[in-house]
PLY file of the C-alpha trace (Angstrom):
ply
format ascii 1.0
element vertex 248
property float x
property float y
property float z
element edge 247
property int vertex1
property int vertex2
end_header
-49.24 23.56 -49.61
-48.51 27.24 -49.49
-45.43 28.56 -47.74
-47.55 30.56 -45.29
-49.46 27.42 -44.31
-46.24 25.49 -43.75
-44.96 28.28 -41.45
-48.24 28.31 -39.56
-48.07 24.57 -38.98
-44.47 24.83 -37.81
-45.42 27.64 -35.45
-48.26 25.58 -34.10
-45.97 22.54 -33.64
-43.43 24.69 -31.83
-46.09 26.22 -29.58
-47.47 22.78 -28.79
-43.96 21.51 -27.95
-43.36 24.45 -25.61
-46.70 23.94 -23.92
-46.00 20.22 -23.51
-42.52 20.86 -22.09
-43.88 23.42 -19.66
-46.48 20.95 -18.49
-43.89 18.18 -18.04
-41.57 20.54 -16.16
-44.42 21.56 -13.88
-45.13 17.94 -13.04
-41.47 16.98 -12.53
-40.05 20.25 -11.21
-39.22 18.88 -7.77
-37.48 15.83 -9.18
-35.42 17.94 -11.56
-34.32 20.33 -8.85
-33.27 17.46 -6.60
-31.30 15.87 -9.47
-29.56 19.13 -10.32
-28.71 19.72 -6.67
-27.30 16.19 -6.42
-25.11 16.76 -9.47
-23.79 20.01 -8.01
-23.13 18.41 -4.63
-21.39 15.37 -6.12
-19.35 17.56 -8.45
-18.34 19.77 -5.56
-17.49 16.75 -3.43
-15.30 15.22 -6.14
-13.57 18.52 -6.74
-13.04 19.02 -3.02
-11.70 15.49 -2.63
-9.24 15.96 -5.48
-8.01 19.22 -3.97
-7.65 17.56 -0.56
-5.90 14.55 -2.10
-3.44 16.83 -3.87
-2.76 18.64 -0.61
-2.12 15.36 1.21
0.25 14.16 -1.51
2.11 17.46 -1.40
2.51 17.32 2.39
3.72 13.71 2.34
6.31 14.50 -0.34
7.45 17.57 1.58
7.98 15.55 4.77
9.91 12.90 2.84
12.08 15.54 1.15
12.89 17.19 4.48
14.02 13.85 5.91
16.13 13.08 2.86
17.87 16.44 3.10
19.07 15.43 6.55
20.04 11.92 5.41
22.16 13.36 2.59
23.81 16.09 4.67
27.60 16.37 4.84
29.69 15.05 7.70
32.00 17.76 9.02
33.75 18.26 12.36
32.63 21.30 14.33
34.75 24.37 13.91
36.64 26.05 16.76
34.71 28.58 18.84
34.11 31.92 17.14
36.89 34.42 17.75
39.58 31.81 18.41
40.95 31.72 14.86
42.61 34.25 12.61
39.67 34.05 10.18
37.16 36.72 11.20
34.48 35.07 9.05
34.84 31.65 10.64
31.61 30.34 12.15
32.14 28.62 15.47
30.64 25.25 16.26
28.81 22.95 13.88
28.19 24.48 10.47
24.50 24.62 9.50
23.35 21.63 7.48
26.24 19.41 8.63
26.66 16.75 11.31
29.76 15.76 13.27
29.35 12.01 12.66
27.41 9.60 10.48
25.63 8.32 13.58
24.51 11.82 14.54
23.17 12.41 11.05
21.23 9.14 10.99
19.78 9.80 14.44
18.56 13.19 13.21
17.05 11.75 10.02
15.28 8.77 11.64
12.45 10.62 13.45
11.72 12.65 10.32
11.38 9.52 8.19
9.21 7.82 10.81
7.01 10.91 11.14
6.36 10.95 7.39
5.75 7.19 7.32
3.32 7.24 10.23
1.46 10.33 9.00
0.95 8.94 5.48
1.32 5.14 5.73
-0.51 4.36 2.46
0.93 7.14 0.30
3.90 6.46 -1.95
5.96 9.08 -0.13
5.04 7.58 3.24
5.96 4.07 2.12
9.27 5.33 0.75
9.89 7.17 4.03
9.41 3.92 5.96
11.85 2.16 3.62
14.44 4.87 4.32
13.73 4.62 8.05
14.47 0.89 7.93
17.72 1.53 6.07
18.71 4.15 8.64
17.97 1.70 11.47
20.31 -0.81 9.82
22.98 1.89 9.71
22.44 2.49 13.42
22.77 -1.21 14.19
19.14 -1.53 15.30
18.49 -4.59 13.19
15.33 -5.91 14.84
13.67 -2.49 14.55
14.78 -2.30 10.92
13.23 -5.69 10.16
9.89 -4.53 11.61
9.91 -1.46 9.37
10.86 -3.49 6.32
8.00 -5.91 7.07
5.54 -3.01 7.02
6.79 -1.92 3.61
6.66 -5.49 2.31
3.05 -5.67 3.47
2.07 -2.82 1.16
2.15 -5.04 -1.93
4.34 -6.27 -4.76
5.77 -2.95 -5.84
9.48 -2.56 -6.49
10.02 -0.86 -3.13
8.39 -3.82 -1.39
10.78 -6.20 -3.17
13.70 -3.93 -2.30
12.55 -4.15 1.30
12.83 -7.94 1.16
16.45 -7.50 0.13
16.98 -4.91 2.86
15.39 -7.22 5.40
17.77 -10.02 4.39
20.72 -7.67 4.89
19.45 -6.72 8.35
19.02 -10.40 9.21
22.55 -11.18 8.06
24.04 -8.36 10.09
22.05 -9.54 13.10
23.47 -13.04 12.68
20.09 -14.46 11.65
21.61 -16.47 8.81
18.91 -19.03 8.05
16.06 -16.49 7.72
18.29 -14.27 5.58
19.23 -17.15 3.29
15.57 -18.16 2.97
14.62 -14.61 2.00
17.40 -14.35 -0.58
16.61 -17.78 -2.08
12.99 -16.76 -2.47
13.98 -13.56 -4.24
16.55 -15.30 -6.46
14.06 -17.97 -7.54
11.18 -15.56 -8.16
10.42 -14.94 -11.82
9.01 -11.49 -11.16
11.42 -10.24 -8.50
12.14 -7.12 -10.53
15.74 -7.18 -9.27
18.91 -8.33 -11.11
19.11 -12.11 -10.87
22.93 -12.13 -10.89
23.06 -9.62 -8.04
20.59 -11.63 -5.98
22.63 -14.80 -6.51
25.78 -13.00 -5.41
24.05 -11.82 -2.23
22.88 -15.38 -1.63
26.39 -16.77 -2.13
27.81 -14.23 0.32
25.12 -15.13 2.82
26.00 -18.83 2.52
29.65 -17.96 3.08
28.87 -15.84 6.14
26.81 -18.70 7.54
29.74 -21.09 7.05
27.89 -23.04 4.35
30.79 -23.10 1.92
29.52 -25.88 -0.35
26.27 -23.99 -0.95
28.25 -20.80 -1.48
30.45 -22.44 -4.11
27.45 -23.94 -5.90
25.89 -20.49 -6.08
29.14 -18.93 -7.33
29.23 -21.58 -10.06
25.60 -20.83 -10.92
26.54 -17.19 -11.47
29.43 -18.17 -13.77
27.31 -20.64 -15.73
24.14 -18.57 -16.07
25.51 -15.02 -16.07
28.91 -15.28 -17.73
28.81 -11.69 -18.96
27.82 -10.28 -15.59
30.16 -8.12 -13.54
29.54 -10.55 -10.68
30.86 -13.46 -12.73
34.42 -12.13 -12.32
34.09 -12.12 -8.53
32.40 -15.53 -8.57
35.27 -17.01 -10.63
37.79 -15.54 -8.21
35.98 -17.15 -5.28
35.95 -20.51 -7.05
39.66 -20.22 -7.82
40.34 -19.76 -4.11
38.74 -23.12 -3.46
40.98 -24.86 -6.03
44.21 -23.32 -4.75
0 1
1 2
2 3
3 4
4 5
5 6
6 7
7 8
8 9
9 10
10 11
11 12
12 13
13 14
14 15
15 16
16 17
17 18
18 19
19 20
20 21
21 22
22 23
23 24
24 25
25 26
26 27
27 28
28 29
29 30
30 31
31 32
32 33
33 34
34 35
35 36
36 37
37 38
38 39
39 40
40 41
41 42
42 43
43 44
44 45
45 46
46 47
47 48
48 49
49 50
50 51
51 52
52 53
53 54
54 55
55 56
56 57
57 58
58 59
59 60
60 61
61 62
62 63
63 64
64 65
65 66
66 67
67 68
68 69
69 70
70 71
71 72
72 73
73 74
74 75
75 76
76 77
77 78
78 79
79 80
80 81
81 82
82 83
83 84
84 85
85 86
86 87
87 88
88 89
89 90
90 91
91 92
92 93
93 94
94 95
95 96
96 97
97 98
98 99
99 100
100 101
101 102
102 103
103 104
104 105
105 106
106 107
107 108
108 109
109 110
110 111
111 112
112 113
113 114
114 115
115 116
116 117
117 118
118 119
119 120
120 121
121 122
122 123
123 124
124 125
125 126
126 127
127 128
128 129
129 130
130 131
131 132
132 133
133 134
134 135
135 136
136 137
137 138
138 139
139 140
140 141
141 142
142 143
143 144
144 145
145 146
146 147
147 148
148 149
149 150
150 151
151 152
152 153
153 154
154 155
155 156
156 157
157 158
158 159
159 160
160 161
161 162
162 163
163 164
164 165
165 166
166 167
167 168
168 169
169 170
170 171
171 172
172 173
173 174
174 175
175 176
176 177
177 178
178 179
179 180
180 181
181 182
182 183
183 184
184 185
185 186
186 187
187 188
188 189
189 190
190 191
191 192
192 193
193 194
194 195
195 196
196 197
197 198
198 199
199 200
200 201
201 202
202 203
203 204
204 205
205 206
206 207
207 208
208 209
209 210
210 211
211 212
212 213
213 214
214 215
215 216
216 217
217 218
218 219
219 220
220 221
221 222
222 223
223 224
224 225
225 226
226 227
227 228
228 229
229 230
230 231
231 232
232 233
233 234
234 235
235 236
236 237
237 238
238 239
239 240
240 241
241 242
242 243
243 244
244 245
245 246
246 247
């Protein structure tokens, strides 16, 4: 076959393909346009959602950071009224970013943590804010309120912060004199294989809880468990000292 004939056949094939495609497009034009529009809409929706999600995450982290700034502020007594000292640069009253007492600082931080937690209850920053709020409530002596906040964090799942909340809840229970629930919580954590917390530290907390509850035999057994199972632990030294007290 001559070269010119081959080119003519190719041209004919190409023309036929174009004609066929045009015919198919004419028949399915509406369907194609709808599909393209759907792709554009879905793509725009996903992009918009991701932008919105990023904005939400940013706001939740900002609220948490603002609360933590207050929680970590310095404690400083208020200065004398301006003009009553020999220092002309002295600022009278409470210096900015400081609080006169620990209690005042915690009371200022608490509503900020709760606001972040309630605004973003399922976000990591919101969950962390609730954990901090519970810790602040313990510091303020509001143990029942702290336990409620810890329970909410625990309910979010098996993350490390949820397990830390179980430990925090046990501390709140102990300080509230709720010894049996605290001991039960600590035993559960100490016996869990996936607690994600140092086993020797959990056993030490359990031993201290037994001692606070007046259950000295259980406390001594737990101290001995620390010595036997965690001889190289820093808590083993304290556990040995406690056992020596019993012998003397």
